[in-house]
C-alpha positions in Angstrom: 0.1 0.0 0.0 2.8 2.5 0.8 4.3 2.1 -2.6 1.1 2.5 -4.1 0.5 5.9 -2.3 4.2 6.7 -3.3 3.3 6.2 -6.9 0.0 7.9 -6.6 1.8 11.1 -5.4 4.4 10.8 -7.9 1.7 10.4 -10.9 -0.1 13.5 -9.3 3.2 15.6 -9.6 4.0 14.3 -13.0 0.5 15.2 -14.6 0.4 18.5 -12.6 3.4 19.3 -14.7 1.9 18.6 -17.9 -1.5 20.1 -17.4 -2.6 20.4 -21.0 -1.9 16.8 -21.6 -3.6 16.2 -18.2 -6.8 17.8 -19.0 -7.2 16.6 -22.5 -7.0 12.9 -21.1 -9.5 13.5 -18.3 -11.9 15.4 -20.5 -11.7 12.7 -23.0 -12.3 9.9 -20.6 -15.1 12.0 -18.7 -17.1 11.9 -22.0 -16.6 8.3 -22.8 -17.5 7.2 -19.3 -20.1 10.0 -18.6 -22.3 8.9 -21.6 -21.8 5.1 -20.8 -23.1 5.9 -17.2 -25.9 7.9 -18.5 -27.2 4.8 -21.1 -26.4 2.4 -18.3 -28.9 3.9 -16.1 -31.7 3.2 -18.8 -30.5 -0.2 -19.5 -30.3 -1.2 -15.7 -33.9 0.2 -14.9 -35.3 -1.4 -18.4 -33.6 -4.7 -18.7 -31.7 -5.6 -15.6 -33.7 -4.4 -12.3 -36.5 -6.8 -11.4 -40.0 -6.0 -12.2 -42.1 -4.3 -9.3 -43.9 -7.5 -8.9 -43.8 -10.3 -6.8 -41.7 -13.2 -8.3 -42.0 -11.6 -11.8 -40.2 -14.5 -13.3 -43.3 -16.4 -12.9 -45.6 -14.2 -14.6 -46.8 -14.3 -18.3 -48.9 -12.6 -20.7 -51.5 -14.5 -22.8 -52.4 -13.8 -26.3 -54.6 -15.7 -28.8 -53.1 -16.0 -32.5 -54.6 -16.5 -35.8 -53.2 -16.5 -39.3 -56.0 -14.4 -40.4 -55.4 -11.4 -38.0 -53.6 -8.1 -39.0 -51.0 -8.0 -36.3 -51.1 -11.7 -35.7 -52.3 -11.9 -32.2 -55.4 -10.6 -30.4 -57.2 -10.5 -27.0 -59.4 -13.2 -25.5 -63.0 -13.4 -25.0 -64.7 -13.5 -21.6 -65.8 -17.1 -22.0 -62.4 -18.3 -23.0 -60.6 -16.1 -20.6 -63.0 -17.7 -17.7 -62.0 -21.1 -18.9 -58.3 -20.3 -18.7 -59.0 -19.0 -15.0 -60.7 -22.5 -14.0 -57.4 -24.4 -15.6 -55.0 -24.9 -12.8 -52.6 -27.2 -14.5 -49.8 -24.7 -15.0 -51.1 -21.6 -13.7 -51.9 -20.8 -10.1 -54.1 -17.9 -11.2 -55.2 -15.8 -14.2 -56.2 -12.1 -14.2 -57.3 -9.9 -17.1 -57.3 -6.2 -17.8 -58.7 -3.9 -20.7 -56.8 -0.5 -21.8 -58.9 2.6 -22.5 -59.4 6.2 -21.4 -62.0 8.0 -19.5 -63.2 11.5 -18.4 -63.1 12.5 -14.7 -64.8 15.7 -13.6 -62.4 17.6 -11.3 -65.1 19.8 -10.3 -64.5 22.5 -12.8 -64.0 20.6 -16.4 -63.7 17.2 -17.5 -59.9 15.8 -17.9 -59.1 12.8 -20.3 -57.3 10.2 -18.3 -55.7 6.9 -19.1 -57.6 4.1 -17.4 -57.2 0.4 -16.8 -59.9 -1.8 -16.2 -59.0 -5.1 -14.6 -60.5 -8.1 -13.2 -60.8 -8.3 -9.4 -57.9 -10.6 -8.8 -55.5 -8.6 -11.2 -53.5 -7.1 -8.2 -53.3 -10.2 -6.5 -51.8 -12.1 -9.4 -49.2 -9.4 -9.9 -48.3 -9.5 -5.8 -49.2 -6.1 -5.5 -51.0 -4.7 -2.2 -52.6 -1.2 -2.0 -50.9 0.9 0.5 -54.1 2.3 1.8 -57.5 0.7 1.7 -58.0 -2.5 0.1 -58.0 -4.5 -3.3 -61.1 -5.4 -5.3 -62.7 -8.4 -3.7 -63.4 -11.7 -5.5 -67.0 -11.2 -7.3 -66.6 -7.7 -7.8 -65.9 -7.8 -11.4 -69.4 -8.3 -12.2 -72.2 -6.2 -13.7 -74.2 -6.0 -10.8 -71.5 -4.7 -8.7 -71.2 -1.1 -8.1 -68.3 1.1 -9.8 -65.2 0.8 -7.8 -61.9 2.2 -8.4 -58.3 2.2 -7.2 -56.2 5.4 -7.5 -52.5 5.6 -8.3 -50.3 7.0 -5.6 -49.5 10.0 -7.8 -53.1 10.9 -8.5 -54.0 10.6 -4.7 -50.9 12.9 -3.7 -51.0 15.6 -6.5 -54.8 15.7 -7.3 -56.5 14.5 -4.2 -54.4 16.4 -1.8 -52.9 13.0 0.0 -56.4 12.9 1.8 -56.0 10.0 4.0 -60.1 9.9 4.2 -60.2 9.2 0.5 -61.5 5.8 0.9 -65.2 5.7 0.4 -65.2 8.9 -1.8 -66.8 9.3 -4.9 -65.1 10.2 -8.1 -67.3 10.9 -11.1 -65.7 9.0 -14.0 -67.1 8.9 -17.6 -70.2 10.6 -15.7 -70.9 7.5 -13.5 -70.1 8.0 -9.7 -67.4 5.5 -8.7 -66.1 4.8 -5.2 -62.5 4.6 -4.3 -61.5 1.6 -2.4 -57.7 2.1 -2.1 -54.3 3.5 -3.2 -51.8 2.0 -5.0 -48.0 1.8 -3.9 -46.0 4.7 -5.3 -43.8 2.3 -7.5 -46.6 0.4 -9.2 -46.8 0.8 -12.8 -48.4 -1.1 -15.8 -46.4 0.2 -18.8 -49.3 -1.0 -21.5 -51.7 1.5 -19.8 -49.0 4.1 -19.8 -49.7 6.9 -16.8 -53.1 5.4 -15.7 -54.4 7.4 -13.0 -57.3 5.2 -12.1 -58.0 1.4 -12.1 -61.4 0.4 -12.3 -63.0 -3.2 -12.0 -64.3 -4.5 -15.1 -68.0 -5.1 -15.0 -68.9 -6.7 -18.1 -72.3 -6.5 -19.4 -74.5 -9.2 -20.8 -73.3 -8.8 -24.4 -69.8 -9.4 -23.3 -70.4 -12.2 -21.0 -71.3 -15.1 -23.4 -69.9 -14.4 -26.9 -66.9 -16.2 -27.5 -66.3 -14.3 -30.8 -65.9 -10.8 -28.9 -62.3 -10.6 -27.9 -61.3 -7.6 -25.7 -59.6 -8.9 -22.7 -55.8 -9.3 -22.0 -54.9 -12.1 -19.5 -52.1 -12.0 -17.5 -51.0 -15.4 -15.3 -48.9 -16.7 -12.6 -47.2 -19.8 -13.3 -47.4 -22.5 -10.6 -44.2 -22.8 -8.4 -41.9 -25.3 -10.3 -43.7 -24.8 -13.8 -41.4 -23.9 -16.8 -42.1 -21.4 -19.7 -42.0 -24.6 -22.1 -44.6 -26.6 -19.9 -47.0 -23.6 -19.9 -47.0 -23.4 -23.8 -47.3 -27.1 -24.1 -50.6 -26.9 -21.9 -51.9 -24.0 -23.4 -51.5 -25.7 -26.8 -53.6 -28.7 -25.6 -56.2 -26.2 -24.3 -56.4 -24.2 -27.6 -57.1 -27.5 -29.5 -59.9 -28.5 -27.1 -61.4 -25.1 -27.4 -61.0 -25.7 -31.1 -62.9 -29.0 -31.0 -65.7 -27.6 -28.7 -66.3 -24.4 -30.8 -65.0 -24.5 -34.3 -67.1 -21.4 -35.3 -65.0 -19.2 -32.9 -61.9 -20.9 -32.4 -60.9 -22.5 -35.7 -57.2 -22.5 -36.2 -56.6 -20.2 -32.9 -53.7 -20.8 -30.8 -52.5 -19.4 -27.7 -49.0 -17.6 -27.2 -47.4 -17.4 -23.9 -44.9 -14.7 -23.5 -42.8 -14.1 -20.1 -44.2 -10.5 -18.8 -40.9 -8.7 -19.0 -40.7 -9.4 -22.7 -44.2 -8.3 -23.3 -43.8 -5.1 -21.2 -40.3 -4.1 -22.4 -39.6 -6.2 -25.4 -40.4 -3.1 -28.0 -37.6 -1.3 -26.5 -34.9 -3.7 -25.8 -33.3 -3.7 -29.3 -33.1 -0.2 -29.1 -31.4 0.0 -25.6 -29.0 -2.7 -26.7 -28.2 -0.8 -29.7 -27.4 2.3 -27.8 -25.7 0.6 -25.2 -23.3 -1.2 -27.8 -22.7 2.3 -29.4 -21.9 4.1 -26.4 -19.4 1.4 -25.6 -18.1 2.2 -28.9 -17.4 5.8 -27.8 -15.9 4.8 -24.7 -13.3 2.7 -26.7 -12.7 5.6 -29.0 -11.9 7.6 -25.9 -9.5 4.9 -24.8 -7.7 4.7 -28.1 -7.3 8.4 -27.9 -5.8 8.5 -24.3 -3.5 5.4 -25.2 -2.4 7.6 -28.3 -1.5 10.4 -26.2 0.3 8.5 -23.2 2.2 6.6 -26.2 3.3 10.0 -27.7 4.1 11.3 -24.0 6.2 8.0 -23.3 8.6 9.0 -26.0 9.2 12.2 -24.3 9.8 10.0 -21.2 12.3 7.6 -22.4 15.1 9.2 -20.8 13.1 9.6 -17.5 12.5 5.7 -17.4 16.0 4.7 -18.6 17.3 6.6 -15.8 15.1 5.3 -13.2 16.0 2.0 -14.4 19.5 2.6 -14.1 19.3 3.6 -10.5 17.6 0.2 -9.8 13.8 0.5 -10.6 13.1 -3.0 -12.1 10.4 -3.1 -15.1 7.6 -4.3 -12.8 8.0 -1.3 -10.7 8.2 1.0 -13.5 5.1 -0.6 -14.9 3.1 -0.3 -11.7 4.1 3.5 -11.6 2.8 4.0 -15.0 -0.3 2.0 -14.3 -0.9 4.1 -11.3 -0.7 7.2 -13.6 -3.3 5.8 -16.0 -5.6 4.6 -13.0 -5.2 8.5 -11.7 -6.5 9.6 -15.1 -9.4 7.2 -15.3 -10.5 8.0 -11.7 -10.5 11.6 -12.2 -12.0 11.0 -15.6 -14.5 8.8 -14.3 -15.8 11.2 -11.3 -16.2 14.0 -13.8 -18.1 11.4 -16.1 -20.5 10.2 -13.4 -21.3 14.0 -12.6 -21.7 14.7 -16.2 -24.2 11.7 -16.3 -25.8 13.2 -13.2 -26.4 16.5 -14.8 -27.5 15.4 -18.2 -30.2 12.7 -17.2 -32.7 15.6 -16.5 -32.0 17.2 -20.1 -32.1 13.8 -21.7 -35.6 13.0 -19.9 -36.7 16.8 -21.1 -36.4 15.5 -24.8 -39.0 12.5 -23.9 -42.8 13.8 -24.5 -44.9 13.0 -21.4 -47.1 10.9 -23.6 -44.2 8.5 -24.5 -42.5 8.7 -20.8 -45.8 7.4 -19.6 -45.5 4.4 -21.7 -42.0 3.7 -20.4 -42.2 3.9 -16.8 -38.8 2.8 -16.1 -37.7 6.1 -17.3 -38.9 7.5 -14.0 -36.0 5.2 -12.1 -33.1 6.8 -14.0 -31.1 7.7 -11.1 -27.4 7.5 -10.0 -27.6 5.1 -7.4 -25.0 2.4 -5.8 -25.7 0.2 -8.9 -24.5 2.9 -11.6 -21.9 4.0 -9.0 -20.5 0.4 -8.9 -20.7 0.3 -12.9 -18.6 3.6 -12.9 -15.9 2.2 -10.8 -15.6 -0.9 -13.0 -15.4 1.3 -16.1 -12.6 3.3 -14.3 -10.7 0.0 -13.7 -11.5 -1.2 -17.2 -10.6 1.7 -18.9 -7.2 2.3 -17.0 -6.4 -1.2 -18.3 -7.6 -0.4 -21.8 -5.8 2.8 -22.5 -2.8 2.4 -20.1 -1.4 -1.2 -20.3 0.0 -0.8 -23.7 1.7 2.7 -23.0 3.2 1.3 -19.8 4.5 -1.9 -21.3 6.2 0.2 -23.9 7.3 2.8 -21.4 8.7 0.5 -19.0 11.4 -1.1 -21.2 13.3 2.0 -22.2 16.9 1.4 -23.4 19.2 3.3 -21.2 22.1 3.2 -23.9 20.0 4.3 -26.8 17.9 6.9 -24.3 21.3 8.6 -23.1 23.0 9.0 -26.5 23.7 12.5 -27.2 21.3 14.0 -29.9 19.1 10.9 -30.0 15.5 11.6 -30.9 12.7 10.0 -28.9 10.1 8.2 -30.8 10.4 4.5 -30.5 11.4 4.3 -34.3 9.2 2.7 -36.8 7.5 0.4 -34.2 6.4 3.3 -32.3 5.0 5.1 -35.4 3.4 2.1 -36.5 1.6 1.5 -33.2 0.3 5.1 -32.9 -0.8 4.8 -36.5 -2.6 1.5 -35.7 -4.4 3.1 -32.8 -5.4 6.1 -35.2 -6.8 3.5 -37.5 -9.0 1.9 -35.0 -10.5 4.8 -33.5 -11.2 6.3 -37.1 -12.9 2.7 -37.6 -15.0 3.1 -34.8 -16.1 6.6 -35.6 -17.1 5.6 -38.9 -19.3 2.6 -37.3 -21.1 5.3 -35.2 -21.3 7.9 -38.1 -22.6 5.1 -40.2 -25.2 4.0 -37.7 -26.5 7.2 -37.2 -26.7 8.1 -40.9 -28.8 5.0 -41.4 -30.8 5.6 -38.4 -31.5 9.2 -39.5 -32.5 8.1 -43.0 -34.5 5.4 -41.8 -36.5 8.2 -39.7 -36.3 10.5 -43.1 -38.0 7.7 -45.1 -40.8 7.3 -42.5 -41.5 10.8 -42.3 -41.8 10.9 -46.2 -44.5 8.2 -46.1 -47.5 9.3 -47.8 -50.3 9.2 -45.0 -52.9 9.0 -47.8 -54.0 12.6 -47.6 -52.7 16.2 -47.4 -51.6 16.8 -44.0 -50.4 20.4 -44.9 -52.8 22.9 -43.7 -54.9 20.4 -41.5 -55.5 21.0 -38.1 -57.0 18.6 -35.4 -59.0 19.4 -32.5 -60.8 17.1 -30.0 -63.5 17.6 -27.4 -64.8 15.9 -24.4 -68.2 15.8 -23.7 -69.5 15.7 -20.0 -72.2 13.1 -20.8 -70.2 11.2 -23.5 -71.5 7.6 -22.4 -74.8 8.6 -21.9 -75.4 11.2 -24.6 -78.6 10.6 -26.7 -78.2 9.8 -30.3 -80.2 13.0 -31.3 -78.1 15.1 -28.8 -74.6 13.8 -30.5 -75.9 14.4 -34.0 -77.0 18.1 -33.3 -73.6 18.7 -31.4 -71.5 17.6 -34.1 -73.3 19.4 -36.6 -73.4 22.9 -34.5 -69.6 22.4 -33.8 -68.6 21.8 -37.5 -70.8 24.9 -38.4 -69.4 27.2 -35.9 -65.7 26.3 -36.7 -66.5 26.7 -40.4 -67.6 30.2 -40.0 -64.1 31.2 -38.8 -62.4 33.5 -41.3 -59.5 31.5 -43.2 -60.9 28.2 -42.6 -61.9 26.4 -45.9 -63.3 23.1 -44.5 -64.2 21.2 -41.3 -65.2 17.5 -40.5 -66.1 15.5 -37.7 -64.7 12.2 -37.0 -64.9 9.9 -33.7 -61.2 9.9 -33.5 -58.5 11.9 -35.2 -55.7 10.6 -37.9 -52.6 9.8 -36.3 -54.5 9.1 -32.7 -54.3 5.2 -33.3 -56.5 2.7 -34.6 -58.9 2.8 -31.9 -61.8 0.1 -31.9 -62.4 -2.5 -34.3 -65.4 -4.6 -35.4 -66.0 -8.1 -36.7 -68.4 -8.6 -39.7 -69.7 -11.3 -42.0 -70.2 -11.2 -45.7 -73.7 -11.6 -46.3 -73.2 -13.2 -49.7 -70.8 -15.9 -48.3 -71.1 -18.8 -45.8 -69.7 -17.8 -42.2 -66.1 -18.8 -41.9 -64.7 -21.0 -39.2 -62.5 -19.4 -36.7 -62.0 -15.6 -36.4 -64.2 -13.6 -38.4 -63.2 -10.6 -40.5 -61.9 -7.7 -38.7 -61.7 -3.9 -39.4 -61.1 -0.7 -37.6 -64.0 1.4 -37.5 -64.4 5.4 -37.9 -67.5 7.4 -37.5 -67.1 10.3 -39.9 -69.6 12.8 -41.5 -69.9 13.5 -45.2 -67.3 16.1 -45.3 -64.4 13.8 -43.8 -63.1 12.7 -47.0 -63.0 15.7 -49.0 -61.5 18.0 -45.9 -59.0 15.4 -45.4 -58.1 14.9 -49.1 -58.6 11.2 -49.0 -59.4 10.3 -52.9 -62.9 8.4 -53.8 -61.9 5.3 -55.7 -65.3 4.1 -56.1 -69.1 4.6 -55.3 -70.2 7.6 -53.4 -69.2 9.3 -50.1 -71.9 9.8 -47.3 -74.7 11.8 -48.3 -77.4 14.2 -46.4 -79.9 11.4 -47.4 -78.1 8.9 -45.2 -80.4 9.4 -42.2 -81.2 7.7 -39.1 -84.0 5.9 -40.3 -82.6 5.0 -43.8 -80.7 1.7 -44.5 -77.3 2.2 -42.9 -74.5 2.5 -45.3 -70.7 2.2 -44.9 -67.4 3.3 -46.9 -64.4 1.1 -46.9 -60.8 1.8 -47.8 -58.6 0.2 -50.3 -56.8 -2.5 -47.8 -60.3 -3.6 -46.9 -61.3 -4.2 -50.3 -58.1 -6.0 -51.3 -58.3 -8.3 -48.2 -61.9 -9.1 -48.1 -63.2 -8.5 -51.5 -60.3 -9.4 -53.8 -60.8 -9.1 -57.5 -64.2 -7.6 -56.9 -66.1 -4.3 -56.6 -67.5 -4.2 -53.0 -69.9 -1.4 -53.9 -73.4 -2.6 -53.3 -72.3 -5.6 -51.2 -73.5 -5.9 -47.8 -71.8 -6.9 -44.3 -73.3 -8.1 -41.1 -71.7 -6.6 -37.9 -71.4 -9.3 -35.3 -70.8 -7.3 -32.1 -73.9 -8.3 -30.8 -77.0 -10.2 -32.1 -79.0 -7.5 -33.4 -76.0 -5.4 -34.8 -76.9 -3.7 -38.0 -76.2 -4.8 -41.6 -74.4 -2.3 -43.8 -74.4 -1.6 -47.4 -70.9 -0.5 -48.7 -71.6 2.5 -50.9 -68.1 3.7 -51.6 -64.4 2.9 -51.6 -61.6 5.5 -50.5 -58.0 5.3 -50.4 -55.8 4.4 -47.2 -55.0 6.5 -44.4 -52.5 6.0 -41.8 -54.2 5.9 -38.5 -51.2 5.7 -36.2 -47.3 5.3 -37.2 -46.4 6.1 -40.8 -44.1 2.9 -40.5 -47.0 0.5 -40.0 -49.0 -1.2 -43.0 -52.5 0.4 -43.6 -55.2 -1.1 -41.7 -58.7 -2.2 -43.0 -60.9 0.6 -42.3 -64.8 0.5 -42.2 -66.2 4.1 -42.3 -69.7 4.6 -40.9 -71.9 7.6 -41.0 -71.6 9.7 -38.1 -75.3 10.7 -38.9 -76.4 7.3 -38.7 -74.0 5.9 -36.0 -73.4 9.0 -33.7 -70.6 9.1 -31.2 -70.2 10.6 -27.9 -66.3 11.0 -28.8 -65.7 13.6 -31.3 -62.9 15.3 -33.0 -62.6 17.8 -35.9 -60.4 18.0 -38.8 -60.0 21.4 -39.8 -58.4 22.8 -43.3 -56.9 26.2 -42.9 -53.9 28.0 -44.2 -53.9 30.1 -40.9 -51.1 29.3 -38.2 -52.9 31.4 -35.4 -56.3 29.8 -35.7 -56.1 27.9 -32.3 -57.9 30.5 -30.3 -60.3 31.3 -32.7 -61.2 27.6 -32.6 -61.4 27.5 -29.1 -63.8 30.2 -28.7 -65.9 28.9 -31.7 -66.3 25.5 -29.8 -67.0 27.2 -26.3 -69.7 29.5 -28.0 -71.6 26.1 -28.8 -71.3 24.2 -25.5 -69.2 25.9 -22.8 -69.1 22.8 -20.6 -66.9 21.3 -23.4 -63.4 20.1 -22.5 -61.2 21.1 -25.6 -57.9 19.2 -25.9 -54.8 20.8 -27.2 -55.3 21.7 -30.7 -52.5 20.5 -33.0 -51.6 20.0 -36.8 -52.1 16.5 -38.1 -48.3 16.5 -39.0 -47.5 17.1 -35.5 -49.8 14.3 -34.1 -48.3 11.9 -36.6 -44.7 13.0 -35.5 -45.5 12.5 -31.7 -47.1 9.0 -32.2 -45.6 6.4 -29.9 -43.7 4.4 -32.5 -42.2 7.7 -34.2 -40.9 8.4 -30.8 -39.0 5.0 -30.6 -37.6 6.0 -34.2 -36.8 9.5 -33.7 -35.3 9.3 -30.3 -32.7 6.6 -30.8 -31.5 8.5 -33.9 -31.1 11.8 -32.0 -29.1 9.8 -29.4 -26.6 7.9 -31.9 -26.0 11.3 -33.8 -24.8 12.6 -30.3 -22.6 9.4 -29.8 -21.2 9.9 -33.4 -20.3 13.5 -33.3 -18.8 12.7 -29.9 -16.7 9.7 -31.4 -16.1 12.1 -34.2 -14.5 14.9 -32.4 -12.6 12.4 -30.1 -11.4 10.9 -33.4 -10.0 14.5 -34.7 -8.4 15.0 -31.3 -6.6 11.8 -31.5 -5.4 12.4 -35.2 -4.3 16.2 -34.3 -2.4 14.9 -31.4 -0.5 11.9 -33.2 0.2 14.1 -36.0 1.3 17.0 -33.7 3.9 14.7 -31.8 5.0 13.3 -35.1 5.6 16.8 -36.5 7.3 17.7 -33.2 9.8 14.4 -33.6 10.7 15.3 -37.3 11.1 19.1 -36.8 14.9 18.8 -37.5 14.1 16.9 -40.4 11.6 19.2 -42.0 14.2 22.1 -41.4 16.9 20.4 -43.1 14.5 19.7 -46.0 13.6 23.2 -46.3 17.3 24.3 -46.1 18.2 22.2 -49.2 15.4 23.6 -51.2 12.2 21.9 -50.4 9.0 23.8 -50.8 6.7 24.6 -47.8 4.0 23.0 -49.6 5.8 19.9 -50.1 6.4 19.8 -46.1 2.7 19.6 -45.7 2.0 17.1 -48.7 4.6 14.9 -46.9 2.9 14.9 -43.3 -0.7 14.5 -45.1 0.7 11.5 -47.0 1.9 10.1 -43.9 -1.6 10.2 -42.2 -3.5 9.3 -45.1 -2.9 5.3 -45.0 -4.2 5.5 -41.4 -7.3 7.3 -42.4 -8.4 5.4 -45.4 -7.4 1.8 -43.4 -9.6 3.1 -40.6 -12.4 3.9 -42.8 -12.5 0.9 -44.8 -12.6 -1.3 -41.5 -15.3 1.0 -40.1 -17.6 0.8 -43.2 -17.3 -3.1 -42.6 -18.3 -2.9 -39.0 -21.1 -0.2 -40.0 -22.8 -2.8 -42.4 -22.4 -5.5 -40.0 -23.9 -3.4 -37.1 -26.8 -2.4 -39.3 -27.3 -6.1 -40.3 -27.8 -7.2 -36.7 -30.2 -4.3 -35.8 -32.0 -4.2 -39.2 -35.1 -4.8 -37.7 -35.0 -0.9 -36.5 -34.4 0.4 -40.1 -37.2 1.3 -42.2 -36.8 1.5 -46.1 -32.9 1.5 -45.6 -30.8 -1.3 -46.3 -27.6 -2.2 -44.0 -25.6 -1.4 -47.2 -26.8 2.3 -48.3 -24.2 3.9 -50.7 -25.5 7.3 -50.1 -25.0 7.2 -46.4 -21.8 5.4 -46.3 -20.5 7.6 -48.8 -21.4 10.4 -46.9 -20.0 9.3 -43.7 -16.4 8.5 -45.6 -16.5 12.2 -47.2 -17.3 13.6 -43.9 -14.8 11.8 -41.8 -12.0 12.0 -44.6 -12.7 15.8 -44.8 -12.6 16.2 -41.0 -9.7 13.9 -40.6 -7.7 15.8 -43.1 -8.3 19.2 -41.3 -7.2 17.7 -38.2 -4.0 16.5 -39.8 -3.7 19.9 -41.9 -3.4 22.0 -38.8 -0.1 20.6 -37.5 1.2 19.8 -41.0 0.9 23.5 -41.5 3.1 24.1 -38.8 5.7 21.7 -39.9 5.9 23.9 -43.3 6.8 27.0 -41.1 9.8 25.4 -39.6 12.8 27.9 -39.4 15.6 26.0 -41.4 18.3 28.1 -39.8 17.5 26.7 -36.4 17.5 23.3 -37.6 20.8 23.8 -39.2 22.2 25.0 -35.9 21.0 22.3 -33.9 23.1 19.8 -36.2 
């Protein structure tokens, strides 16, 4: 220990004598370690920490699958769910949930809140206990039971004033008095529900209880102790086969997918986090290579010092220990600054995450620099000290006394020393190219997504959504009247060229779906045809800009007492009416026994309902006049950018009790869709990593070339003295640097392609080998690298030949 403390004091004095070198090394390491610590907090919170449930490794999510379903898997019906609950071969308990939103009357206005509706045993299956009050009791998930709710801890604290007497109080949710029975723990999250403030007990009505072809509940199960995932999957395959035999009409070819709960909740972000973690590791490698090059260059100026210490009795092991202690000191100071940098930048990183997206990733609320992150930082300090310090220490500890003490001997280590430093430059250039290439491919992928045609003209289109105080109980006549009055009021605003009503705005997700049967074909076995539905008025298609491909749109004659009509999109036509004209055909909705039969009167082009990178969905449009909705949005066509206040005033003039959600352009709604964030945020972070690596590589190139120029100052002076042109000296230095640049870029391009092939699932419309992106990366790095080399090369061309001649 005494020897180590002595080495530590000597290292501190040595680095204090070279403040520029020490500052450059420490800052370089702080960037690499700080970025790694920041990304590790997200990886740790999302992928490494245990889920906040009891024995989470035993929890699984259940899905039904069928080859005829759009997205491959779907929910369960209530009868099927109840049969799964009664089967205890592999599961000790099965719960169910349903996602949605609801309005809460806060006393002054309505608020739209994310809600989670669950079976009575949902929290017990997860192993969660309310911190205040009680859980839902068995049997309370029944239509005859009163409406009950659990509230989140945050909602209780911020909106209900941490009222200890909240139990038994009534909240008005969706216009219905709902009794609060408990408060959830502070760390409870259920990411599919986002930031759900209120958990309601499921109370399925008669239409949901008996129908086996109405799929709406998502089951979660706890495996029995000792049951493996493979055993659970095998058992559910048997259960699905048995249900198919008993109910061939509803369960034909339907299977059950058993997914570990961690994979279900976090599987979508795992590839992105792994990619970011891998790329930030490359940034750290660039930093280590950079500092190693600086240490190698410094070692050439310390050859005499090391040789003298060796001559005085210091063995090679002692010198190696001394040099590694200097590296450890640099790494420790850089790591400390890096951890502080990570602590300061985490809030800035979270500021870039929209609240709507942050709610869907609750692990972001646990991004803190805690003991686990500090332990990771200490590990990084030790590893980086070895990575950048071992090679220079090995080289510096074997100084040749005879060669070092020769009068006039130039430091530098000869050909081997130059080749080693050039090799390190090649490595950091290659790593920078990998990061630049990955960032470029992600950026181009994002650009391709944003350039996808949504099917209509988003320019000059604004979306407004309103909440009705009596949305669930509003009469059909009142809903029709309100929709007409709102569109007329907004349409009268100067500068507004068109207004249309719809139950859910474009870009706000798919919403509800309906299943139907063609009346001209026999009933199919298994899952019935399914389509997303939209309630729209007759102005929707022309205002939005959706082309009419056949038939007609909705007309004023489509009144409540006339036969119900529908318009379908091109995807529905291709999927369910292939090679035929659907106009005039009829479809029977099946969500209840007396559901209406619709006559298809028109076909329109496809519109993207959610993210632009998803395939178009089959859409069934119903007339808002015939099928009024308590959920209402307006699509407004205007060239005005300041129309928001006027729109709000017009809506208030019709009904002052309306709650008006933020008015946004349709383009911004699409840009803020959940899947768009998963695309855009990694591209932004990768760009930050790539720029950091590029700057570090430039610093490394500049440092190595500067040391090389310093070593050859006498040579350049002599060349100038015997007639060489200053431009020739600059070219000589650049030619000396070019092989390392070109070799690094070639290796980096191969690495970028390989990394893109591993993570090709994150790309959209871009191949792993994109000539434009990779060519642009090559041009950028070559240009920046040559500039970094040219600056010291220009200094070499200004050497005074007379001083060089006097030194001979």
